[in-house]
N, CA, C and O atoms as a GROMACS GRO file, in nm:
protein
  604
    1MET      N    1   0.076  -0.154   0.022
    1MET     CA    2  -0.006   0.006  -0.009
    1MET      C    3   0.086   0.109  -0.029
    1MET      O    4   0.081   0.186  -0.125
    2PRO      N    5   0.204   0.114   0.095
    2PRO     CA    6   0.241   0.235   0.031
    2PRO      C    7   0.340   0.251  -0.089
    2PRO      O    8   0.377   0.359  -0.133
    3ALA      N    9   0.362   0.176  -0.117
    3ALA     CA   10   0.442   0.247  -0.254
    3ALA      C   11   0.374   0.325  -0.339
    3ALA      O   12   0.413   0.420  -0.406
    4ARG      N   13   0.262   0.272  -0.329
    4ARG     CA   14   0.151   0.338  -0.414
    4ARG      C   15   0.035   0.418  -0.381
    4ARG      O   16  -0.068   0.451  -0.440
    5TYR      N   17   0.084   0.438  -0.268
    5TYR     CA   18   0.016   0.558  -0.211
    5TYR      C   19   0.081   0.727  -0.222
    5TYR      O   20   0.190   0.766  -0.181
    6LYS      N   21   0.005   0.784  -0.273
    6LYS     CA   22   0.096   0.885  -0.314
    6LYS      C   23   0.016   1.024  -0.240
    6LYS      O   24  -0.028   1.117  -0.308
    7GLY      N   25   0.005   1.017  -0.056
    7GLY     CA   26   0.058   1.134  -0.012
    7GLY      C   27   0.183   1.174   0.062
    7GLY      O   28   0.276   1.172  -0.020
    8SER      N   29   0.225   1.209   0.185
    8SER     CA   30   0.343   1.326   0.180
    8SER      C   31   0.435   1.216   0.241
    8SER      O   32   0.431   1.096   0.266
    9ALA      N   33   0.496   1.294   0.249
    9ALA     CA   34   0.685   1.182   0.215
    9ALA      C   35   0.628   1.128   0.374
    9ALA      O   36   0.609   1.006   0.367
   10ARG      N   37   0.593   1.183   0.519
   10ARG     CA   38   0.558   1.134   0.611
   10ARG      C   39   0.471   1.027   0.655
   10ARG      O   40   0.466   0.937   0.738
   11GLU      N   41   0.396   1.083   0.552
   11GLU     CA   42   0.267   0.933   0.538
   11GLU      C   43   0.331   0.863   0.463
   11GLU      O   44   0.368   0.772   0.536
   12VAL      N   45   0.359   0.849   0.390
   12VAL     CA   46   0.405   0.727   0.264
   12VAL      C   47   0.536   0.643   0.364
   12VAL      O   48   0.544   0.521   0.350
   13ARG      N   49   0.654   0.730   0.481
   13ARG     CA   50   0.711   0.723   0.513
   13ARG      C   51   0.649   0.579   0.659
   13ARG      O   52   0.678   0.460   0.643
   14ALA      N   53   0.583   0.619   0.759
   14ALA     CA   54   0.499   0.552   0.872
   14ALA      C   55   0.410   0.457   0.757
   14ALA      O   56   0.440   0.343   0.794
   15LEU      N   57   0.338   0.445   0.666
   15LEU     CA   58   0.297   0.393   0.658
   15LEU      C   59   0.371   0.235   0.598
   15LEU      O   60   0.334   0.121   0.624
   16ASP      N   61   0.477   0.277   0.520
   16ASP     CA   62   0.565   0.212   0.468
   16ASP      C   63   0.643   0.167   0.568
   16ASP      O   64   0.723   0.095   0.508
   17THR      N   65   0.682   0.164   0.730
   17THR     CA   66   0.730   0.137   0.868
   17THR      C   67   0.634   0.044   0.880
   17THR      O   68   0.670  -0.074   0.880
   18PHE      N   69   0.516   0.072   0.893
   18PHE     CA   70   0.373   0.058   0.996
   18PHE      C   71   0.328  -0.114   0.940
   18PHE      O   72   0.267  -0.209   0.990
   19VAL      N   73   0.412  -0.081   0.786
   19VAL     CA   74   0.320  -0.236   0.715
   19VAL      C   75   0.469  -0.287   0.725
   19VAL      O   76   0.468  -0.299   0.848
   20LYS      N   77   0.581  -0.321   0.693
   20LYS     CA   78   0.690  -0.387   0.729
   20LYS      C   79   0.684  -0.458   0.943
   20LYS      O   80   0.722  -0.569   0.980
   21LEU      N   81   0.616  -0.333   1.044
   21LEU     CA   82   0.654  -0.399   1.105
   21LEU      C   83   0.580  -0.514   1.138
   21LEU      O   84   0.624  -0.625   1.169
   22THR      N   85   0.431  -0.467   1.127
   22THR     CA   86   0.256  -0.573   1.127
   22THR      C   87   0.266  -0.716   1.048
   22THR      O   88   0.212  -0.823   1.077
   23ARG      N   89   0.377  -0.672   0.907
   23ARG     CA   90   0.418  -0.821   0.898
   23ARG      C   91   0.535  -0.901   0.940
   23ARG      O   92   0.537  -1.024   0.926
   24ALA      N   93   0.618  -0.843   0.984
   24ALA     CA   94   0.692  -0.924   1.107
   24ALA      C   95   0.654  -0.952   1.219
   24ALA      O   96   0.678  -1.056   1.282
   25THR      N   97   0.586  -0.855   1.255
   25THR     CA   98   0.490  -0.932   1.399
   25THR      C   99   0.407  -1.022   1.393
   25THR      O  100   0.370  -1.085   1.492
   26GLU      N  101   0.350  -1.047   1.229
   26GLU     CA  102   0.268  -1.146   1.272
   26GLU      C  103   0.307  -1.286   1.179
   26GLU      O  104   0.229  -1.380   1.165
   27THR      N  105   0.448  -1.279   1.117
   27THR     CA  106   0.521  -1.370   1.094
   27THR      C  107   0.577  -1.430   1.187
   27THR      O  108   0.572  -1.553   1.190
   28LEU      N  109   0.685  -1.317   1.346
   28LEU     CA  110   0.744  -1.365   1.460
   28LEU      C  111   0.614  -1.465   1.509
   28LEU      O  112   0.617  -1.578   1.558
   29GLY      N  113   0.493  -1.371   1.474
   29GLY     CA  114   0.355  -1.544   1.631
   29GLY      C  115   0.346  -1.549   1.561
   29GLY      O  116   0.354  -1.432   1.522
   30ALA      N  117   0.317  -1.650   1.424
   30ALA     CA  118   0.255  -1.723   1.379
   30ALA      C  119   0.409  -1.850   1.389
   30ALA      O  120   0.376  -1.968   1.395
   31ARG      N  121   0.501  -1.832   1.389
   31ARG     CA  122   0.591  -1.942   1.421
   31ARG      C  123   0.629  -1.956   1.554
   31ARG      O  124   0.695  -2.048   1.603
   32LEU      N  125   0.585  -1.861   1.606
   32LEU     CA  126   0.579  -1.880   1.751
   32LEU      C  127   0.470  -1.971   1.840
   32LEU      O  128   0.478  -2.044   1.938
   33GLN      N  129   0.378  -1.931   1.760
   33GLN     CA  130   0.293  -2.050   1.742
   33GLN      C  131   0.306  -2.165   1.745
   33GLN      O  132   0.300  -2.238   1.844
   34ARG      N  133   0.333  -2.204   1.590
   34ARG     CA  134   0.359  -2.278   1.546
   34ARG      C  135   0.489  -2.411   1.653
   34ARG      O  136   0.463  -2.531   1.665
   35HIS      N  137   0.604  -2.351   1.706
   35HIS     CA  138   0.670  -2.403   1.786
   35HIS      C  139   0.605  -2.440   1.941
   35HIS      O  140   0.618  -2.543   2.007
   36LEU      N  141   0.518  -2.293   1.979
   36LEU     CA  142   0.470  -2.333   2.137
   36LEU      C  143   0.363  -2.419   2.116
   36LEU      O  144   0.299  -2.423   2.222
   37ALA      N  145   0.309  -2.492   2.029
   37ALA     CA  146   0.194  -2.655   2.015
   37ALA      C  147   0.309  -2.742   1.999
   37ALA      O  148   0.305  -2.850   2.058
   38SER      N  149   0.419  -2.711   1.925
   38SER     CA  150   0.484  -2.795   1.993
   38SER      C  151   0.505  -2.871   2.124
   38SER      O  152   0.487  -2.990   2.150
   39LEU      N  153   0.546  -2.773   2.196
   39LEU     CA  154   0.566  -2.732   2.321
   39LEU      C  155   0.424  -2.825   2.383
   39LEU      O  156   0.417  -2.891   2.487
   40GLU      N  157   0.339  -2.804   2.296
   40GLU     CA  158   0.251  -2.826   2.432
   40GLU      C  159   0.181  -2.714   2.524
   40GLU      O  160   0.116  -2.730   2.628
   41ILE      N  161   0.213  -2.597   2.457
   41ILE     CA  162   0.151  -2.474   2.579
   41ILE      C  163   0.169  -2.385   2.446
   41ILE      O  164   0.234  -2.407   2.343
   42THR      N  165   0.060  -2.236   2.497
   42THR     CA  166  -0.001  -2.097   2.450
   42THR      C  167   0.082  -2.000   2.467
   42THR      O  168   0.154  -1.985   2.565
   43PRO      N  169   0.073  -1.908   2.339
   43PRO     CA  170   0.170  -1.804   2.385
   43PRO      C  171   0.114  -1.722   2.566
   43PRO      O  172   0.167  -1.680   2.669
   44PRO      N  173  -0.004  -1.738   2.515
   44PRO     CA  174  -0.037  -1.664   2.656
   44PRO      C  175   0.030  -1.751   2.796
   44PRO      O  176   0.120  -1.709   2.869
   45GLN      N  177  -0.022  -1.846   2.806
   45GLN     CA  178  -0.012  -1.965   2.911
   45GLN      C  179   0.164  -1.879   2.875
   45GLN      O  180   0.152  -1.759   2.897
   46LEU      N  181   0.260  -1.902   2.844
   46LEU     CA  182   0.380  -1.937   2.794
   46LEU      C  183   0.391  -1.833   2.913
   46LEU      O  184   0.426  -1.883   3.021
   47ALA      N  185   0.362  -1.668   2.911
   47ALA     CA  186   0.389  -1.526   2.909
   47ALA      C  187   0.339  -1.548   3.101
   47ALA      O  188   0.386  -1.459   3.172
   48VAL      N  189   0.263  -1.644   3.167
   48VAL     CA  190   0.215  -1.643   3.257
   48VAL      C  191   0.320  -1.735   3.342
   48VAL      O  192   0.366  -1.714   3.455
   49LEU      N  193   0.340  -1.826   3.265
   49LEU     CA  194   0.439  -1.969   3.380
   49LEU      C  195   0.597  -1.840   3.345
   49LEU      O  196   0.672  -1.779   3.420
   50GLU      N  197   0.588  -1.847   3.223
   50GLU     CA  198   0.724  -1.718   3.253
   50GLU      C  199   0.775  -1.616   3.338
   50GLU      O  200   0.883  -1.594   3.393
   51ALA      N  201   0.632  -1.546   3.331
   51ALA     CA  202   0.630  -1.399   3.431
   51ALA      C  203   0.677  -1.401   3.587
   51ALA      O  204   0.753  -1.326   3.648
   52LEU      N  205   0.567  -1.573   3.649
   52LEU     CA  206   0.603  -1.610   3.766
   52LEU      C  207   0.726  -1.705   3.855
   52LEU      O  208   0.752  -1.723   3.974
   53LEU      N  209   0.790  -1.757   3.704
   53LEU     CA  210   0.949  -1.784   3.711
   53LEU      C  211   0.994  -1.668   3.694
   53LEU      O  212   1.035  -1.696   3.807
   54HIS      N  213   1.029  -1.562   3.669
   54HIS     CA  214   1.185  -1.510   3.664
   54HIS      C  215   1.093  -1.373   3.793
   54HIS      O  216   1.152  -1.361   3.900
   55VAL      N  217   1.017  -1.320   3.783
   55VAL     CA  218   0.916  -1.173   3.858
   55VAL      C  219   0.922  -1.232   4.008
   55VAL      O  220   0.977  -1.176   4.102
   56GLY      N  221   0.825  -1.408   4.012
   56GLY     CA  222   0.738  -1.424   4.202
   56GLY      C  223   0.626  -1.414   4.210
   56GLY      O  224   0.563  -1.313   4.180
   57PRO      N  225   0.586  -1.499   4.244
   57PRO     CA  226   0.457  -1.433   4.296
   57PRO      C  227   0.401  -1.310   4.289
   57PRO      O  228   0.458  -1.208   4.329
   58MET      N  229   0.300  -1.312   4.243
   58MET     CA  230   0.202  -1.092   4.156
   58MET      C  231   0.087  -1.149   4.200
   58MET      O  232   0.033  -1.258   4.214
   59SER      N  233   0.074  -1.055   4.214
   59SER     CA  234  -0.118  -1.004   4.257
   59SER      C  235  -0.162  -1.050   4.069
   59SER      O  236  -0.112  -1.034   3.958
   60GLN      N  237  -0.283  -1.112   4.128
   60GLN     CA  238  -0.362  -1.110   3.948
   60GLN      C  239  -0.359  -0.984   3.869
   60GLN      O  240  -0.360  -0.971   3.747
   61SER      N  241  -0.355  -0.876   3.980
   61SER     CA  242  -0.384  -0.685   3.868
   61SER      C  243  -0.239  -0.678   3.823
   61SER      O  244  -0.199  -0.626   3.719
   62GLU      N  245  -0.165  -0.739   3.918
   62GLU     CA  246  -0.020  -0.724   3.880
   62GLU      C  247   0.025  -0.761   3.729
   62GLU      O  248   0.090  -0.704   3.641
   63LEU      N  249  -0.043  -0.888   3.744
   63LEU     CA  250   0.055  -0.978   3.620
   63LEU      C  251  -0.034  -0.929   3.503
   63LEU      O  252   0.012  -0.934   3.389
   64GLY      N  253  -0.144  -0.889   3.522
   64GLY     CA  254  -0.255  -0.875   3.374
   64GLY      C  255  -0.175  -0.698   3.318
   64GLY      O  256  -0.179  -0.656   3.202
   65ARG      N  257  -0.101  -0.616   3.455
   65ARG     CA  258  -0.066  -0.560   3.446
   65ARG      C  259   0.040  -0.562   3.326
   65ARG      O  260   0.054  -0.501   3.220
   66LYS      N  261   0.100  -0.650   3.389
   66LYS     CA  262   0.281  -0.677   3.304
   66LYS      C  263   0.222  -0.716   3.169
   66LYS      O  264   0.260  -0.631   3.089
   67LEU      N  265   0.130  -0.826   3.096
   67LEU     CA  266   0.088  -0.893   3.081
   67LEU      C  267  -0.028  -0.837   2.956
   67LEU      O  268  -0.110  -0.891   2.882
   68LEU      N  269   0.002  -0.753   2.972
   68LEU     CA  270  -0.150  -0.629   2.920
   68LEU      C  271  -0.218  -0.694   2.867
   68LEU      O  272  -0.184  -0.725   2.753
   69ARG      N  273  -0.313  -0.734   2.907
   69ARG     CA  274  -0.442  -0.799   2.966
   69ARG      C  275  -0.570  -0.794   3.010
   69ARG      O  276  -0.576  -0.848   3.121
   70SER      N  277  -0.675  -0.753   2.972
   70SER     CA  278  -0.784  -0.739   2.995
   70SER      C  279  -0.838  -0.805   3.186
   70SER      O  280  -0.827  -0.927   3.200
   71ASN      N  281  -0.863  -0.766   3.245
   71ASN     CA  282  -0.872  -0.832   3.353
   71ASN      C  283  -0.936  -0.970   3.304
   71ASN      O  284  -0.876  -1.076   3.286
   72PRO      N  285  -1.107  -0.936   3.282
   72PRO     CA  286  -1.121  -1.072   3.179
   72PRO      C  287  -1.073  -1.148   3.104
   72PRO      O  288  -1.078  -1.255   3.163
   73ASN      N  289  -1.023  -1.164   2.998
   73ASN     CA  290  -0.915  -1.236   2.999
   73ASN      C  291  -0.812  -1.305   3.128
   73ASN      O  292  -0.785  -1.425   3.141
   74MET      N  293  -0.777  -1.217   3.195
   74MET     CA  294  -0.637  -1.221   3.296
   74MET      C  295  -0.729  -1.371   3.362
   74MET      O  296  -0.692  -1.483   3.326
   75THR      N  297  -0.853  -1.354   3.464
   75THR     CA  298  -0.953  -1.440   3.476
   75THR      C  299  -0.948  -1.593   3.438
   75THR      O  300  -0.917  -1.703   3.484
   76ALA      N  301  -1.007  -1.522   3.308
   76ALA     CA  302  -1.073  -1.627   3.233
   76ALA      C  303  -0.845  -1.776   3.162
   76ALA      O  304  -0.826  -1.892   3.125
   77LEU      N  305  -0.792  -1.703   3.177
   77LEU     CA  306  -0.628  -1.760   3.128
   77LEU      C  307  -0.605  -1.826   3.261
   77LEU      O  308  -0.547  -1.934   3.273
   78LEU      N  309  -0.656  -1.752   3.368
   78LEU     CA  310  -0.545  -1.792   3.506
   78LEU      C  311  -0.638  -1.941   3.543
   78LEU      O  312  -0.571  -2.035   3.586
   79ASP      N  313  -0.780  -1.959   3.526
   79ASP     CA  314  -0.867  -2.040   3.542
   79ASP      C  315  -0.840  -2.172   3.462
   79ASP      O  316  -0.874  -2.288   3.486
   80ASN      N  317  -0.774  -2.119   3.367
   80ASN     CA  318  -0.713  -2.275   3.278
   80ASN      C  319  -0.672  -2.288   3.354
   80ASN      O  320  -0.746  -2.330   3.444
   81LEU      N  321  -0.524  -2.268   3.391
   81LEU     CA  322  -0.345  -2.312   3.381
   81LEU      C  323  -0.404  -2.327   3.498
   81LEU      O  324  -0.419  -2.447   3.476
   82GLU      N  325  -0.479  -2.306   3.665
   82GLU     CA  326  -0.558  -2.298   3.761
   82GLU      C  327  -0.590  -2.485   3.759
   82GLU      O  328  -0.542  -2.578   3.823
   83ARG      N  329  -0.696  -2.476   3.651
   83ARG     CA  330  -0.778  -2.671   3.626
   83ARG      C  331  -0.606  -2.682   3.586
   83ARG      O  332  -0.582  -2.788   3.642
   84SER      N  333  -0.536  -2.658   3.553
   84SER     CA  334  -0.419  -2.763   3.486
   84SER      C  335  -0.326  -2.772   3.588
   84SER      O  336  -0.210  -2.803   3.566
   85LYS      N  337  -0.372  -2.744   3.706
   85LYS     CA  338  -0.245  -2.746   3.838
   85LYS      C  339  -0.135  -2.692   3.778
   85LYS      O  340  -0.033  -2.758   3.794
   86TRP      N  341  -0.122  -2.588   3.711
   86TRP     CA  342   0.006  -2.522   3.644
   86TRP      C  343   0.025  -2.316   3.803
   86TRP      O  344   0.119  -2.253   3.852
   87ILE      N  345  -0.089  -2.310   3.807
   87ILE     CA  346  -0.058  -2.207   3.924
   87ILE      C  347  -0.117  -2.209   4.035
   87ILE      O  348  -0.132  -2.326   4.070
   88GLN      N  349  -0.173  -2.112   4.133
   88GLN     CA  350  -0.245  -2.139   4.188
   88GLN      C  351  -0.272  -2.022   4.228
   88GLN      O  352  -0.188  -1.952   4.173
   89ARG      N  353  -0.369  -1.926   4.320
   89ARG     CA  354  -0.426  -1.826   4.332
   89ARG      C  355  -0.456  -1.843   4.520
   89ARG      O  356  -0.488  -1.949   4.573
   90GLU      N  357  -0.431  -1.682   4.610
   90GLU     CA  358  -0.454  -1.722   4.753
   90GLU      C  359  -0.527  -1.588   4.762
   90GLU      O  360  -0.575  -1.522   4.670
   91ARG      N  361  -0.526  -1.573   4.843
   91ARG     CA  362  -0.600  -1.455   4.874
   91ARG      C  363  -0.478  -1.386   4.992
   91ARG      O  364  -0.454  -1.445   5.097
   92SER      N  365  -0.425  -1.282   4.963
   92SER     CA  366  -0.340  -1.242   5.067
   92SER      C  367  -0.396  -1.188   5.171
   92SER      O  368  -0.498  -1.123   5.190
   93PRO      N  369  -0.292  -1.235   5.248
   93PRO     CA  370  -0.305  -1.268   5.401
   93PRO      C  371  -0.320  -1.102   5.448
   93PRO      O  372  -0.406  -1.069   5.529
   94GLU      N  373  -0.212  -0.990   5.378
   94GLU     CA  374  -0.193  -0.853   5.383
   94GLU      C  375  -0.311  -0.814   5.407
   94GLU      O  376  -0.377  -0.791   5.508
   95ASP      N  377  -0.335  -0.808   5.242
   95ASP     CA  378  -0.526  -0.729   5.224
   95ASP      C  379  -0.613  -0.824   5.161
   95ASP      O  380  -0.576  -0.851   5.047
   96ARG      N  381  -0.745  -0.898   5.207
   96ARG     CA  382  -0.762  -1.026   5.187
   96ARG      C  383  -0.882  -0.972   4.962
   96ARG      O  384  -0.953  -1.045   4.893
   97ARG      N  385  -0.854  -0.884   4.950
   97ARG     CA  386  -0.925  -0.846   4.810
   97ARG      C  387  -0.792  -0.861   4.716
   97ARG      O  388  -0.789  -0.807   4.605
   98VAL      N  389  -0.738  -0.898   4.741
   98VAL     CA  390  -0.566  -0.899   4.654
   98VAL      C  391  -0.536  -1.053   4.636
   98VAL      O  392  -0.505  -1.131   4.727
   99VAL      N  393  -0.550  -1.082   4.506
   99VAL     CA  394  -0.535  -1.212   4.484
   99VAL      C  395  -0.393  -1.224   4.380
   99VAL      O  396  -0.355  -1.186   4.269
  100VAL      N  397  -0.328  -1.326   4.535
  100VAL     CA  398  -0.170  -1.311   4.506
  100VAL      C  399  -0.163  -1.501   4.350
  100VAL      O  400  -0.224  -1.605   4.375
  101VAL      N  401  -0.101  -1.486   4.253
  101VAL     CA  402  -0.048  -1.577   4.209
  101VAL      C  403   0.082  -1.631   4.151
  101VAL      O  404   0.163  -1.575   4.078
  102SER      N  405   0.081  -1.777   4.214
  102SER     CA  406   0.165  -1.842   4.190
  102SER      C  407   0.200  -1.982   4.178
  102SER      O  408   0.135  -2.072   4.231
  103LEU      N  409   0.296  -1.996   4.112
  103LEU     CA  410   0.377  -2.124   4.046
  103LEU      C  411   0.356  -2.249   4.170
  103LEU      O  412   0.374  -2.250   4.292
  104THR      N  413   0.299  -2.375   4.045
  104THR     CA  414   0.313  -2.444   4.157
  104THR      C  415   0.332  -2.569   4.094
  104THR      O  416   0.289  -2.623   3.991
  105PRO      N  417   0.420  -2.606   4.202
  105PRO     CA  418   0.573  -2.733   4.185
  105PRO      C  419   0.496  -2.765   4.006
  105PRO      O  420   0.541  -2.686   3.923
  106GLU      N  421   0.380  -2.880   3.944
  106GLU     CA  422   0.394  -2.820   3.851
  106GLU      C  423   0.389  -2.798   3.706
  106GLU      O  424   0.390  -2.865   3.603
  107GLY      N  425   0.382  -2.603   3.766
  107GLY     CA  426   0.393  -2.526   3.694
  107GLY      C  427   0.491  -2.506   3.685
  107GLY      O  428   0.505  -2.431   3.589
  108ARG      N  429   0.631  -2.540   3.754
  108ARG     CA  430   0.786  -2.531   3.814
  108ARG      C  431   0.793  -2.575   3.651
  108ARG      O  432   0.802  -2.529   3.537
  109ARG      N  433   0.783  -2.675   3.715
  109ARG     CA  434   0.822  -2.839   3.599
  109ARG      C  435   0.788  -2.774   3.482
  109ARG      O  436   0.893  -2.718   3.452
  110VAL      N  437   0.696  -2.743   3.386
  110VAL     CA  438   0.646  -2.739   3.337
  110VAL      C  439   0.744  -2.575   3.235
  110VAL      O  440   0.748  -2.556   3.113
  111ILE      N  441   0.795  -2.506   3.324
  111ILE     CA  442   0.883  -2.360   3.245
  111ILE      C  443   0.974  -2.404   3.203
  111ILE      O  444   1.030  -2.392   3.094
  112GLU      N  445   1.003  -2.490   3.344
  112GLU     CA  446   1.182  -2.493   3.314
  112GLU      C  447   1.205  -2.572   3.205
  112GLU      O  448   1.316  -2.570   3.152
  113ARG      N  449   1.075  -2.677   3.142
  113ARG     CA  450   1.088  -2.808   3.054
  113ARG      C  451   1.039  -2.709   2.906
  113ARG      O  452   1.049  -2.767   2.798
  114VAL      N  453   0.998  -2.590   2.907
  114VAL     CA  454   0.958  -2.553   2.795
  114VAL      C  455   1.037  -2.413   2.765
  114VAL      O  456   1.036  -2.347   2.661
  115PHE      N  457   1.122  -2.380   2.916
  115PHE     CA  458   1.168  -2.207   2.806
  115PHE      C  459   1.282  -2.227   2.699
  115PHE      O  460   1.294  -2.177   2.588
  116PRO      N  461   1.373  -2.327   2.777
  116PRO     CA  462   1.486  -2.359   2.704
  116PRO      C  463   1.472  -2.395   2.583
  116PRO      O  464   1.576  -2.394   2.517
  117ALA      N  465   1.376  -2.426   2.529
  117ALA     CA  466   1.388  -2.441   2.381
  117ALA      C  467   1.255  -2.368   2.411
  117ALA      O  468   1.162  -2.447   2.419
  118HIS      N  469   1.228  -2.268   2.426
  118HIS     CA  470   1.119  -2.129   2.410
  118HIS      C  471   1.270  -2.011   2.355
  118HIS      O  472   1.281  -1.981   2.236
  119ALA      N  473   1.328  -1.982   2.415
  119ALA     CA  474   1.474  -1.897   2.424
  119ALA      C  475   1.551  -1.941   2.308
  119ALA      O  476   1.601  -1.859   2.231
  120ALA      N  477   1.563  -2.087   2.292
  120ALA     CA  478   1.666  -2.108   2.176
  120ALA      C  479   1.617  -2.075   2.088
  120ALA      O  480   1.660  -1.979   2.025
  121HIS      N  481   1.467  -2.171   2.034
  121HIS     CA  482   1.392  -2.099   1.924
  121HIS      C  483   1.369  -1.909   1.859
  121HIS      O  484   1.354  -1.858   1.748
  122VAL      N  485   1.380  -1.841   2.046
  122VAL     CA  486   1.315  -1.724   2.022
  122VAL      C  487   1.455  -1.660   1.917
  122VAL      O  488   1.452  -1.587   1.817
  123THR      N  489   1.579  -1.729   1.997
  123THR     CA  490   1.744  -1.674   1.972
  123THR      C  491   1.763  -1.654   1.823
  123THR      O  492   1.810  -1.564   1.755
  124ALA      N  493   1.680  -1.832   1.785
  124ALA     CA  494   1.741  -1.897   1.586
  124ALA      C  495   1.642  -1.714   1.523
  124ALA      O  496   1.711  -1.627   1.470
  125LEU      N  497   1.501  -1.695   1.542
  125LEU     CA  498   1.425  -1.663   1.493
  125LEU      C  499   1.535  -1.493   1.449
  125LEU      O  500   1.575  -1.472   1.334
  126MET      N  501   1.561  -1.398   1.568
  126MET     CA  502   1.671  -1.310   1.606
  126MET      C  503   1.755  -1.350   1.465
  126MET      O  504   1.751  -1.290   1.358
  127GLY      N  505   1.838  -1.478   1.501
  127GLY     CA  506   1.953  -1.405   1.445
  127GLY      C  507   1.950  -1.402   1.247
  127GLY      O  508   1.973  -1.472   1.149
  128ALA      N  509   1.920  -1.313   1.274
  128ALA     CA  510   1.834  -1.213   1.115
  128ALA      C  511   1.926  -1.170   1.110
  128ALA      O  512   2.019  -1.186   1.031
  129LEU      N  513   1.898  -1.037   1.291
  129LEU     CA  514   1.953  -0.977   1.318
  129LEU      C  515   2.093  -1.007   1.379
  129LEU      O  516   2.143  -1.115   1.412
  130SER      N  517   2.150  -0.856   1.384
  130SER     CA  518   2.300  -0.884   1.473
  130SER      C  519   2.254  -0.775   1.654
  130SER      O  520   2.177  -0.699   1.714
  131ALA      N  521   2.390  -0.863   1.655
  131ALA     CA  522   2.328  -0.814   1.788
  131ALA      C  523   2.329  -0.667   1.831
  131ALA      O  524   2.297  -0.650   1.948
  132GLU      N  525   2.362  -0.542   1.754
  132GLU     CA  526   2.319  -0.388   1.723
  132GLU      C  527   2.211  -0.382   1.697
  132GLU      O  528   2.143  -0.309   1.770
  133GLU      N  529   2.156  -0.439   1.604
  133GLU     CA  530   2.047  -0.416   1.483
  133GLU      C  531   1.952  -0.475   1.640
  133GLU      O  532   1.878  -0.389   1.688
  134GLN      N  533   1.955  -0.586   1.700
  134GLN     CA  534   1.826  -0.659   1.798
  134GLN      C  535   1.849  -0.575   1.901
  134GLN      O  536   1.757  -0.604   1.977
  135GLU      N  537   1.921  -0.478   1.961
  135GLU     CA  538   1.967  -0.357   2.049
  135GLU      C  539   1.886  -0.267   1.985
  135GLU      O  540   1.814  -0.208   2.066
  136THR      N  541   1.870  -0.235   1.876
  136THR     CA  542   1.808  -0.076   1.873
  136THR      C  543   1.692  -0.090   1.830
  136THR      O  544   1.603  -0.008   1.849
  137LEU      N  545   1.668  -0.270   1.722
  137LEU     CA  546   1.527  -0.279   1.725
  137LEU      C  547   1.461  -0.288   1.856
  137LEU      O  548   1.345  -0.319   1.828
  138GLY      N  549   1.470  -0.279   1.963
  138GLY     CA  550   1.448  -0.330   2.103
  138GLY      C  551   1.399  -0.212   2.174
  138GLY      O  552   1.284  -0.204   2.217
  139GLU      N  553   1.520  -0.084   2.190
  139GLU     CA  554   1.522   0.004   2.156
  139GLU      C  555   1.401   0.100   2.121
  139GLU      O  556   1.352   0.154   2.220
  140LEU      N  557   1.338   0.136   1.983
  140LEU     CA  558   1.312   0.106   1.899
  140LEU      C  559   1.098   0.107   1.922
  140LEU      O  560   1.009   0.192   1.926
  141CYS      N  561   1.106  -0.022   1.929
  141CYS     CA  562   1.020  -0.088   2.041
  141CYS      C  563   0.895  -0.036   2.188
  141CYS      O  564   0.786   0.005   2.227
  142LYS      N  565   1.024  -0.082   2.211
  142LYS     CA  566   1.002  -0.025   2.391
  142LYS      C  567   0.977   0.172   2.351
  142LYS      O  568   0.901   0.220   2.436
  143LYS      N  569   1.021   0.273   2.253
  143LYS     CA  570   1.039   0.399   2.297
  143LYS      C  571   0.863   0.408   2.158
  143LYS      O  572   0.785   0.501   2.135
  144LEU      N  573   0.866   0.325   2.125
  144LEU     CA  574   0.751   0.320   2.014
  144LEU      C  575   0.560   0.250   2.146
  144LEU      O  576   0.446   0.295   2.147
  145GLY      N  577   0.613   0.155   2.214
  145GLY     CA  578   0.533   0.147   2.274
  145GLY      C  579   0.482   0.236   2.406
  145GLY      O  580   0.372   0.253   2.459
  146LEU      N  581   0.650   0.295   2.439
  146LEU     CA  582   0.572   0.401   2.587
  146LEU      C  583   0.522   0.503   2.533
  146LEU      O  584   0.479   0.595   2.602
  147SER      N  585   0.517   0.506   2.394
  147SER     CA  586   0.461   0.680   2.324
  147SER      C  587   0.291   0.626   2.281
  147SER      O  588   0.195   0.700   2.262
  148LEU      N  589   0.291   0.433   2.272
  148LEU     CA  590   0.163   0.455   2.269
  148LEU      C  591   0.053   0.422   2.347
  148LEU      O  592  -0.067   0.407   2.329
  149SER      N  593   0.140   0.415   2.449
  149SER     CA  594   0.087   0.397   2.613
  149SER      C  595   0.049   0.506   2.638
  149SER      O  596  -0.066   0.520   2.682
  150GLU      N  597   0.106   0.581   2.625
  150GLU     CA  598   0.037   0.706   2.710
  150GLU      C  599  -0.059   0.783   2.669
  150GLU      O  600  -0.100   0.868   2.748
  151GLY      N  601  -0.116   0.773   2.542
  151GLY     CA  602  -0.201   0.791   2.494
  151GLY      C  603  -0.334   0.748   2.470
  151GLY      O  604  -0.407   0.812   2.395
   0.00000   0.00000   0.00000
């Protein structure tokens, strides 16, 4: 679309960049989805288990903010993880309104089995970029994400 669009140079550049970013994101997402399916875990499940492994127990609302998930979506995801016995939820003794989410021993086994394969897969996918390019891309994505979250 941007190559045929006859708007201003600024618009053409923005649209071209947007299309490239969107295509790369969709391709990476599809590759990740297939890889994780082979490991019998979904991307949202991986995100929750990974956060709990690396950060530790946290409130359900904090976990939702960290993973950018709405409260109803987070509740459904955690319900499924709890049924699988990968996480547990408990009321905070300090504030009974707060629900704390943590890994179960089974959840820890799952993420410790899956995460090394996930890390290797992501490393291979990102191998098309040099270390410097990965740093630059990471900084640019963070800058864009922060600017969008402010509005």
